[in-house]
C-alpha positions in Angstrom: 5.2 -60.3 96.1 5.1 -62.7 99.0 1.8 -64.0 99.9 0.6 -67.1 102.4 -2.2 -68.0 100.3 -1.3 -70.9 98.8 -4.2 -71.3 96.3 -3.4 -68.5 93.8 -2.0 -66.8 91.1 -0.5 -63.5 91.7 0.2 -61.0 89.3 1.6 -57.6 89.2 2.1 -55.1 85.8 3.9 -52.4 85.2 4.4 -50.0 82.3 8.1 -48.5 81.6 10.2 -47.1 78.9 13.0 -49.8 79.5 13.1 -53.0 77.8 13.7 -54.9 80.3 11.9 -54.9 84.1 14.8 -54.1 85.8 14.1 -50.6 87.4 11.5 -50.3 90.2 9.2 -52.4 87.8 7.3 -53.9 90.4 7.2 -51.4 93.1 4.1 -50.1 94.3 2.8 -47.0 92.8 0.5 -44.6 90.6 -1.5 -46.3 87.7 -0.6 -43.1 86.0 2.8 -43.3 83.8 4.1 -40.0 81.8 6.4 -40.7 78.8 9.5 -38.7 78.9 12.1 -40.4 76.2 9.5 -41.1 73.6 6.7 -42.7 72.6 7.2 -46.4 73.2 6.7 -48.5 76.5 6.5 -51.7 77.5 4.0 -53.6 79.8 5.8 -55.7 82.0 4.1 -59.0 83.6 5.3 -60.7 86.8 3.6 -63.8 87.7 3.6 -65.7 91.0 2.5 -69.0 91.4 1.5 -70.1 95.4 -0.3 -72.9 94.3 1.2 -76.2 95.5 0.9 -77.8 92.0 1.6 -76.7 88.5 -1.0 -74.6 86.4 -1.0 -74.6 82.6 -2.1 -73.5 79.6 -1.3 -69.9 80.5 -2.7 -67.5 78.5 -2.6 -63.6 78.5 -4.5 -60.8 76.4 -3.7 -57.8 75.6 -5.8 -55.8 74.0 -4.9 -52.7 72.0 -7.3 -49.6 70.7 -6.7 -46.9 67.9 -4.9 -44.9 70.6 -2.1 -47.2 71.4 -0.3 -50.4 69.7 1.0 -53.8 70.8 3.8 -55.5 69.0 2.3 -58.7 70.9 -1.5 -59.4 72.0 -1.5 -62.7 73.5 1.5 -64.4 75.3 1.2 -68.2 75.7 3.1 -70.6 78.1 2.4 -74.2 78.9 3.8 -74.6 82.7 4.5 -72.8 85.9 5.8 -74.9 88.5 4.7 -74.4 92.0 6.2 -71.6 93.9 7.9 -70.3 90.6 7.4 -67.0 88.9 7.9 -65.8 85.5 8.4 -62.7 83.8 6.7 -61.3 80.4 7.9 -58.6 78.6 5.5 -56.4 75.6 6.2 -53.8 73.8 3.9 -51.0 72.9 3.7 -47.3 71.3 1.4 -44.8 71.9 -0.4 -43.4 69.4 -2.4 -40.6 70.6 -0.6 -37.6 72.3 -3.2 -35.7 73.0 -4.5 -36.8 76.5 -4.4 -39.0 79.2 -4.8 -42.4 77.2 -6.8 -45.7 79.8 -5.3 -48.4 78.8 -7.3 -51.9 77.9 -7.5 -54.0 80.7 -5.6 -57.4 80.9 -7.0 -60.9 81.1 -5.1 -63.8 82.3 -6.3 -67.3 82.0 -5.0 -70.8 83.4 -5.8 -74.2 84.3 -5.5 -76.4 87.6 -6.9 -79.7 88.2 -8.8 -79.2 84.7 -10.3 -75.9 86.0 -9.7 -72.7 83.8 -9.5 -69.4 86.0 -9.0 -65.8 85.4 -7.5 -62.8 86.3 -8.5 -59.3 85.1 -6.0 -56.5 85.8 -6.8 -53.0 84.7 -3.5 -51.3 84.3 -4.2 -47.7 84.4 -3.6 -44.8 82.1 -0.5 -43.3 80.3 0.2 -40.1 78.8 2.9 -38.9 76.0 2.3 -35.0 75.5 5.1 -32.4 75.7 7.7 -34.6 74.5 10.1 -32.9 72.5 13.7 -33.2 72.4 16.6 -31.2 70.8 18.5 -32.7 67.6 22.1 -33.3 68.3 23.7 -30.7 66.1 27.7 -30.3 66.1 30.5 -31.9 63.9 31.9 -33.7 67.1 29.0 -34.4 68.4 27.9 -36.0 65.0 31.0 -37.5 65.1 31.1 -38.9 68.3 27.6 -40.5 68.0 29.0 -42.3 64.9 31.4 -44.4 66.6 28.8 -46.0 68.5 28.7 -49.0 66.5 32.2 -49.5 67.4 31.2 -49.2 71.0 28.5 -51.9 70.1 30.9 -54.1 68.5 33.4 -54.4 71.4 30.9 -54.8 73.7 29.3 -58.1 72.0 33.3 -59.4 71.9 32.9 -59.2 76.0 34.7 -56.2 76.3 34.4 -53.9 79.6 34.0 -50.8 78.8 33.6 -47.2 81.5 33.5 -44.1 79.0 33.5 -40.7 81.0 31.6 -37.5 79.1 33.1 -34.8 80.5 31.6 -30.6 80.4 30.4 -28.4 82.4 26.8 -28.1 84.0 23.9 -27.8 81.3 26.3 -28.7 78.3 24.5 -31.6 77.1 25.8 -34.6 79.0 22.5 -35.8 79.6 21.1 -35.6 76.5 24.1 -37.2 74.8 23.4 -39.9 77.1 20.0 -40.1 75.8 20.7 -40.7 72.5 23.5 -43.4 72.9 20.6 -44.9 74.5 18.6 -44.7 72.2 21.2 -46.0 69.2 21.7 -48.9 71.5 18.4 -49.6 72.4 18.0 -49.9 68.3 19.8 -52.5 67.9 18.6 -54.5 70.9 20.9 -53.7 73.6 19.3 -53.3 77.5 20.3 -50.0 79.1 20.2 -49.1 83.1 20.0 -45.9 83.8 20.7 -44.7 87.8 21.1 -41.2 89.2 23.9 -41.2 91.4 22.3 -38.0 93.4 19.9 -40.2 94.5 21.9 -43.5 94.5 25.0 -42.8 96.6 27.9 -44.6 98.0 27.4 -48.4 98.5 23.3 -48.2 97.9 24.4 -47.2 94.0 26.6 -50.3 93.5 23.8 -52.3 95.3 21.8 -50.8 92.7 23.5 -51.7 89.7 24.0 -55.1 90.5 20.4 -55.6 91.1 19.8 -54.0 87.6 22.8 -56.2 85.9 21.0 -59.4 87.6 17.7 -58.2 86.2 15.9 -58.4 89.5 12.8 -56.6 90.5 13.2 -54.3 93.8 12.8 -56.6 96.5 12.9 -55.9 100.2 14.7 -58.4 102.9 11.6 -60.0 104.0 10.4 -61.1 100.8 10.6 -64.8 100.2 13.8 -64.6 97.8 16.2 -66.4 99.6 19.9 -66.8 99.2 19.2 -70.4 97.7 17.1 -68.8 95.1 19.7 -66.3 94.6 22.2 -69.1 94.5 20.0 -70.8 91.5 19.9 -67.5 89.7 23.8 -66.8 89.1 24.2 -70.0 88.1 22.2 -69.5 84.8 24.5 -66.7 84.3 27.5 -69.0 85.0 28.4 -66.9 88.0 29.3 -68.8 91.6 30.5 -67.2 95.1 31.7 -68.2 97.7 29.7 -66.4 99.9 26.3 -65.8 98.5 24.7 -65.1 102.0 26.6 -62.0 102.3 25.4 -61.1 98.7 21.9 -61.4 99.2 22.4 -59.7 102.5 24.2 -56.4 100.1 21.5 -57.0 97.8 18.6 -56.7 99.9 19.3 -56.0 103.7 21.0 -53.6 105.4 24.2 -55.0 105.1 27.3 -53.3 103.7 30.2 -55.3 102.3 33.6 -54.6 101.5 34.5 -52.3 98.5 36.9 -55.0 97.1 34.1 -57.4 97.5 31.6 -54.9 95.8 34.2 -54.6 92.5 34.8 -58.6 92.4 30.9 -58.8 91.7 30.4 -56.0 89.2 33.3 -57.6 87.5 31.5 -61.4 87.3 27.9 -59.4 86.4 29.2 -56.8 83.7 31.0 -59.6 81.2 29.5 -57.8 78.6 28.6 -54.1 80.2 29.6 -50.9 79.2 29.2 -48.2 81.9 28.8 -44.5 80.5 29.5 -42.0 83.5 28.5 -38.4 83.0 31.2 -35.9 85.0 30.6 -32.3 85.4 33.6 -30.2 85.6 32.1 -27.5 88.4 
């Protein structure tokens, strides 16, 4: 997101099925998004103020059509300081599953030096056809799902939980995790999904820490310094003796000791439950 032009407001918008902008959220890619887990989706809007002065009266207009509904059509914020950023998320639901739906343009207006300026963004297309899930059945499965409320209560009490779902390949572990995720999201929890086939060894831990902090994917060259990371962690009430090392681990090529990674995870996971599928094959 770095921009050497110090007289502009940049906007990056993505569509995701996750409630939080925490998974490849602002990575450059296709303007076409295919829903896989349901008809709910989210607009994630990332603004960065590159002006040397604050901007005010920011208004984001998100029109809807008969083919999709948005739970909020206008977002307003009074002020954005120089070289600061902001992320806004809007929940929507797709109503037409018969075709690819073109999303309406998003207008962003703001005021600087008593002048009103405008950015127009076309988010692209979304498709929700062929979404079908086999209902969870079986006495043991239903009984296990009924215990999710107890899991939610224990998470809210600050317990760190790790659950292993064991079973042979194709036995339904992923389907069970999808159902658990759905139940947790309905109760307002944010869920993270990381495929260990794609993220191996220390890369997996790096991705987990990044998503726990709800950070967009950045390259080490981007203008997110170790001081920025330190300020962000302070908002979570977290302190580290070597911020620079953690910064290089998250966005650079540097590996860190396994004990340090576990220490980071423990500090960032004070209200986290981990569900880990494990195959018997």
